[in-house]
ZADO-1210 file (C-alpha; in nm, 4 decimals, padded with zeros to 6 digits):
<atoms>
<atom x="07.0948" y="05.9702" z="08.8732" code="UNK" pos="1"/>
<atom x="06.8685" y="06.1467" z="09.1177" code="UNK" pos="2"/>
<atom x="06.7928" y="05.9681" z="09.4431" code="UNK" pos="3"/>
<atom x="06.5674" y="05.6656" z="09.3893" code="UNK" pos="4"/>
<atom x="06.3026" y="05.7941" z="09.6302" code="UNK" pos="5"/>
<atom x="06.2915" y="06.1374" z="09.4647" code="UNK" pos="6"/>
<atom x="05.9738" y="06.0632" z="09.2682" code="UNK" pos="7"/>
<atom x="05.6841" y="05.8472" z="09.3729" code="UNK" pos="8"/>
<atom x="05.6564" y="05.5291" z="09.1675" code="UNK" pos="9"/>
<atom x="05.3193" y="05.6246" z="09.0214" code="UNK" pos="10"/>
<atom x="05.4710" y="05.9346" z="08.8601" code="UNK" pos="11"/>
<atom x="05.7499" y="05.7627" z="08.6657" code="UNK" pos="12"/>
<atom x="05.5923" y="05.8669" z="08.3352" code="UNK" pos="13"/>
<atom x="05.5942" y="06.2312" z="08.4418" code="UNK" pos="14"/>
<atom x="05.9601" y="06.2037" z="08.5452" code="UNK" pos="15"/>
<atom x="06.0470" y="06.0658" z="08.2013" code="UNK" pos="16"/>
<atom x="05.8614" y="06.3525" z="08.0331" code="UNK" pos="17"/>
<atom x="06.0407" y="06.6078" z="08.2524" code="UNK" pos="18"/>
<atom x="06.3829" y="06.4574" z="08.1771" code="UNK" pos="19"/>
<atom x="06.2949" y="06.4476" z="07.8066" code="UNK" pos="20"/>
<atom x="06.1829" y="06.8124" z="07.8001" code="UNK" pos="21"/>
<atom x="06.4803" y="06.9292" z="08.0066" code="UNK" pos="22"/>
<atom x="06.7240" y="06.7267" z="07.7954" code="UNK" pos="23"/>
<atom x="06.5816" y="06.8594" z="07.4712" code="UNK" pos="24"/>
<atom x="06.6002" y="07.2161" z="07.6040" code="UNK" pos="25"/>
<atom x="06.9557" y="07.1685" z="07.7290" code="UNK" pos="26"/>
<atom x="07.0724" y="07.0158" z="07.4014" code="UNK" pos="27"/>
<atom x="06.9128" y="07.2973" z="07.2042" code="UNK" pos="28"/>
<atom x="07.0697" y="07.5585" z="07.4335" code="UNK" pos="29"/>
<atom x="07.4123" y="07.3970" z="07.3854" code="UNK" pos="30"/>
<atom x="07.3795" y="07.3880" z="07.0073" code="UNK" pos="31"/>
<atom x="07.2705" y="07.7536" z="06.9974" code="UNK" pos="32"/>
<atom x="07.5319" y="07.8781" z="07.2451" code="UNK" pos="33"/>
<atom x="07.8470" y="07.6812" z="07.1606" code="UNK" pos="34"/>
<atom x="07.8937" y="07.8171" z="06.8060" code="UNK" pos="35"/>
<atom x="07.8806" y="08.1806" z="06.9217" code="UNK" pos="36"/>
<atom x="08.1344" y="08.1457" z="07.2039" code="UNK" pos="37"/>
<atom x="08.4742" y="08.2906" z="07.1157" code="UNK" pos="38"/>
<atom x="08.7396" y="08.0218" z="07.1200" code="UNK" pos="39"/>
<atom x="09.1086" y="07.9884" z="07.0406" code="UNK" pos="40"/>
<atom x="09.0567" y="07.6129" z="06.9755" code="UNK" pos="41"/>
<atom x="08.7523" y="07.4281" z="06.8417" code="UNK" pos="42"/>
<atom x="08.6990" y="07.2377" z="07.1682" code="UNK" pos="43"/>
<atom x="08.6748" y="07.5394" z="07.4005" code="UNK" pos="44"/>
<atom x="08.2984" y="07.6056" z="07.3545" code="UNK" pos="45"/>
<atom x="08.2045" y="07.2511" z="07.4636" code="UNK" pos="46"/>
<atom x="08.4446" y="07.2840" z="07.7559" code="UNK" pos="47"/>
<atom x="08.2675" y="07.6088" z="07.8508" code="UNK" pos="48"/>
<atom x="07.9175" y="07.4601" z="07.8397" code="UNK" pos="49"/>
<atom x="08.0307" y="07.1522" z="08.0350" code="UNK" pos="50"/>
<atom x="08.1834" y="07.3758" z="08.3036" code="UNK" pos="51"/>
<atom x="07.8654" y="07.5884" z="08.3134" code="UNK" pos="52"/>
<atom x="07.6575" y="07.2721" z="08.3626" code="UNK" pos="53"/>
<atom x="07.8867" y="07.1657" z="08.6486" code="UNK" pos="54"/>
<atom x="07.8406" y="07.5069" z="08.8116" code="UNK" pos="55"/>
<atom x="07.4624" y="07.4761" z="08.7833" code="UNK" pos="56"/>
<atom x="07.4644" y="07.1220" z="08.9223" code="UNK" pos="57"/>
<atom x="07.6706" y="07.2377" z="09.2201" code="UNK" pos="58"/>
<atom x="07.4106" y="07.5039" z="09.3001" code="UNK" pos="59"/>
<atom x="07.1177" y="07.2694" z="09.2438" code="UNK" pos="60"/>
<atom x="07.2778" y="07.0104" z="09.4716" code="UNK" pos="61"/>
<atom x="07.2608" y="07.2566" z="09.7609" code="UNK" pos="62"/>
<atom x="06.9070" y="07.3653" z="09.6774" code="UNK" pos="63"/>
<atom x="06.7733" y="07.0122" z="09.6250" code="UNK" pos="64"/>
<atom x="06.5949" y="07.0052" z="09.9615" code="UNK" pos="65"/>
<atom x="06.4082" y="07.3253" z="09.8715" code="UNK" pos="66"/>
<atom x="06.3081" y="07.2162" z="09.5244" code="UNK" pos="67"/>
<atom x="06.0407" y="06.9655" z="09.4397" code="UNK" pos="68"/>
<atom x="06.2039" y="06.6434" z="09.3125" code="UNK" pos="69"/>
<atom x="06.0427" y="06.7024" z="08.9743" code="UNK" pos="70"/>
<atom x="06.2475" y="07.0220" z="08.9355" code="UNK" pos="71"/>
<atom x="06.5631" y="06.8218" z="09.0025" code="UNK" pos="72"/>
<atom x="06.4699" y="06.5727" z="08.7296" code="UNK" pos="73"/>
<atom x="06.3913" y="06.8541" z="08.4861" code="UNK" pos="74"/>
<atom x="06.7010" y="07.0617" z="08.5631" code="UNK" pos="75"/>
<atom x="06.9749" y="06.8147" z="08.6610" code="UNK" pos="76"/>
<atom x="06.8928" y="06.4946" z="08.4734" code="UNK" pos="77"/>
<atom x="06.7262" y="06.6826" z="08.1913" code="UNK" pos="78"/>
<atom x="06.8600" y="07.0293" z="08.1173" code="UNK" pos="79"/>
<atom x="07.2131" y="06.9978" z="08.2602" code="UNK" pos="80"/>
<atom x="07.2427" y="06.6463" z="08.1204" code="UNK" pos="81"/>
<atom x="07.1462" y="06.7686" z="07.7740" code="UNK" pos="82"/>
<atom x="07.3453" y="07.0910" z="07.7979" code="UNK" pos="83"/>
<atom x="07.6674" y="06.9174" z="07.8940" code="UNK" pos="84"/>
<atom x="07.7931" y="06.6365" z="07.6797" code="UNK" pos="85"/>
<atom x="08.0523" y="06.3709" z="07.7418" code="UNK" pos="86"/>
<atom x="08.0028" y="06.2261" z="07.3956" code="UNK" pos="87"/>
<atom x="08.0931" y="06.5541" z="07.2234" code="UNK" pos="88"/>
<atom x="08.3914" y="06.5872" z="07.4573" code="UNK" pos="89"/>
<atom x="08.5011" y="06.2360" z="07.3563" code="UNK" pos="90"/>
<atom x="08.4499" y="06.3108" z="06.9861" code="UNK" pos="91"/>
<atom x="08.6698" y="06.6185" z="07.0135" code="UNK" pos="92"/>
<atom x="08.9386" y="06.4165" z="07.1928" code="UNK" pos="93"/>
<atom x="08.9323" y="06.1556" z="06.9153" code="UNK" pos="94"/>
<atom x="08.9577" y="06.4364" z="06.6596" code="UNK" pos="95"/>
<atom x="09.2615" y="06.5811" z="06.8397" code="UNK" pos="96"/>
<atom x="09.4185" y="06.2375" z="06.8654" code="UNK" pos="97"/>
<atom x="09.3588" y="06.1667" z="06.4981" code="UNK" pos="98"/>
<atom x="09.5381" y="06.4924" z="06.4158" code="UNK" pos="99"/>
<atom x="09.8224" y="06.3998" z="06.6568" code="UNK" pos="100"/>
<atom x="09.7458" y="06.7092" z="06.8648" code="UNK" pos="101"/>
<atom x="09.8523" y="06.5368" z="07.1866" code="UNK" pos="102"/>
<atom x="09.9349" y="06.8517" z="07.3819" code="UNK" pos="103"/>
<atom x="09.5953" y="07.0058" z="07.3056" code="UNK" pos="104"/>
<atom x="09.4214" y="06.6775" z="07.3879" code="UNK" pos="105"/>
<atom x="09.5998" y="06.6595" z="07.7221" code="UNK" pos="106"/>
<atom x="09.5204" y="07.0228" z="07.7962" code="UNK" pos="107"/>
<atom x="09.1559" y="06.9564" z="07.7110" code="UNK" pos="108"/>
<atom x="09.1289" y="06.6552" z="07.9426" code="UNK" pos="109"/>
<atom x="09.3022" y="06.8292" z="08.2333" code="UNK" pos="110"/>
<atom x="09.1009" y="07.1486" z="08.1794" code="UNK" pos="111"/>
<atom x="08.7723" y="06.9587" z="08.1621" code="UNK" pos="112"/>
<atom x="08.8356" y="06.7660" z="08.4830" code="UNK" pos="113"/>
<atom x="08.9868" y="07.0504" z="08.6867" code="UNK" pos="114"/>
<atom x="08.7452" y="07.3193" z="08.5682" code="UNK" pos="115"/>
<atom x="08.4419" y="07.0882" z="08.5865" code="UNK" pos="116"/>
<atom x="08.5088" y="06.9834" z="08.9445" code="UNK" pos="117"/>
<atom x="08.6088" y="07.3372" z="09.0362" code="UNK" pos="118"/>
<atom x="08.2862" y="07.4740" z="08.8881" code="UNK" pos="119"/>
<atom x="08.0772" y="07.2170" z="09.0775" code="UNK" pos="120"/>
<atom x="08.2494" y="07.3131" z="09.4043" code="UNK" pos="121"/>
<atom x="08.2092" y="07.6833" z="09.3229" code="UNK" pos="122"/>
<atom x="07.8432" y="07.6239" z="09.2386" code="UNK" pos="123"/>
<atom x="07.7956" y="07.4494" z="09.5711" code="UNK" pos="124"/>
<atom x="07.9530" y="07.7492" z="09.7443" code="UNK" pos="125"/>
<atom x="07.7294" y="07.9914" z="09.5561" code="UNK" pos="126"/>
<atom x="07.4291" y="07.7743" z="09.6373" code="UNK" pos="127"/>
<atom x="07.5174" y="07.7746" z="10.0078" code="UNK" pos="128"/>
<atom x="07.5672" y="08.1509" z="09.9985" code="UNK" pos="129"/>
<atom x="07.2140" y="08.2003" z="09.8689" code="UNK" pos="130"/>
<atom x="07.0603" y="07.9062" z="10.0506" code="UNK" pos="131"/>
<atom x="06.8653" y="08.1304" z="10.2877" code="UNK" pos="132"/>
<atom x="06.6759" y="08.2829" z="10.0008" code="UNK" pos="133"/>
<atom x="06.3666" y="08.1001" z="09.8810" code="UNK" pos="134"/>
<atom x="06.4156" y="07.9200" z="09.5540" code="UNK" pos="135"/>
<atom x="06.1190" y="07.9109" z="09.3215" code="UNK" pos="136"/>
</atoms>
């Protein structure tokens, strides 16, 4: 969750609307993008969108001081939260387990963790690289 003091108390309703709009947009973007991504296994598109969300969150983390807190709610809690999906990841793992595809399931878990954290760190690096530029 975003820092507690990020939004004044009297604007809680606006924060909820921003998270709702960002989440809806992120979910829609995921559902439009994932099916068109080329993939050797059915779980690769969700892995790709989760890694992309981690990259974006890494950049936004660096830029948070330059962005109004409302943007952080819209983009991090909303869009990135809707775009990435732990529940779909879990569903795919259950599907692999049900099919006794243990090697693929293990590869998926390791890939998701390593690539997700790596993308967040890379995003932070990219964000720091462009930190001097105004963010609008």
